[in-house]
N, C-alpha and C positions, 0 to 999 in steps of 0.2 A: 577423551583422548588418553588421559593419564591412566584410566582403568584398563584400556586396551593395551597400553604399553606394559603395565604391570602383569596383565593376563599373559601376554606374549612372553615376558621374561619367566614367569612361573612355568608355563608350558615348555619353554626351551630347557629350563633346568630340570623339569620332570622327565622330559624325553632323554636328556643326556644321562640322568641318573639311572633310568631304566635300561638304557643301552649299556651302561657300565655293568649293571647287575644282572643282565639277561642270562649269563651262564650260570649264575647261582640259582635262578629260578628254573633252570632247565634240568633239574635232577630227575624228574619223571616226565614221561611223555605228555601226561595231562597238564602238568604245571608249565611245561615248555610251550604247549599250544596256547594256554591262557596268556602267558607272558608275551608270546609273539603277537596275539591279537590285541593285547593291551598296548604294546609298543606301536603296532600298526595304527590303531585308532588315535593314540596320543600324538603320533607324528603327523597324521593328517589334520588333527585339530590345531596343532601348532602351526602347520603350514597355512591353514585358513586364517588364523589370527594374524600371522605375519603379512599375508596378502592384504587383509583388511587394514592393518596398520599402515602398509605402504600406500594403499589407495587413499587413506585419509592424511597422507603426508606426515605421518608420525615418525618418531625417531626411536631407535633402540640403542641403548647405552650411548646416547648422544650422537648417533650417526643415522642419517636418513638413507644411507646406502646399504646398510646391513639387512633389512628385512627381505629384499629380493633374493640374494644368494642363500640366506638361511632358509627361506621357503623352499628353494630347490633342494637344498641339503636335507630338509625334513622329508621331502618327497622320496629321495633316495633312501633315507632311513626307514621309511614306511615299507618300501619294497624289500630292503635287506632284512627287515625284522621277520619276514615270513620264511627266511632260509632256515633249514633245520640245523641245529648244532649237535644234538645228541644222535649217536648211531651212524654217523657218516664219517668215513675216513677221507678227508679232502686232499691231504698232502700226498698220500700213497707212499710216504717215506718212513724211515725208521724213527722211532721216538727215542729220547735220551736213555730210557731204561733198557731198550734193546741194544743200543750201542754200548752201554756200560757192561751188560751181560756178555756181549760178544768180545769186548776187550778183556774181561776177566777170564773167559774161556781160552782166549789166545795166549794169555800170560801163563796159564796153568799147563798148557800142552808141551812146551819145550822140555 
């Protein structure tokens, strides 16, 4: 039981760390694809370990209620990990550099 709790904690921490660093790994299309698949696989493994922990009535950080919601969150992370970061303009809005450039141009015109 203790080893499953430790495994679940390690997988949760690894998933979170990869989620935080995913933009760093997305500098090229090839590395982005690898990072996405690693995140997908890691999140599903984490979800499986959390479900097993819950089925064995184990606790995570002293709580028996945490494994279920964290397993659902890991499932969401797995699907979100496959979203492309590079090369897609999601917001369709102006970025701060464009706004500053536009402000400079408007100040120079009067």
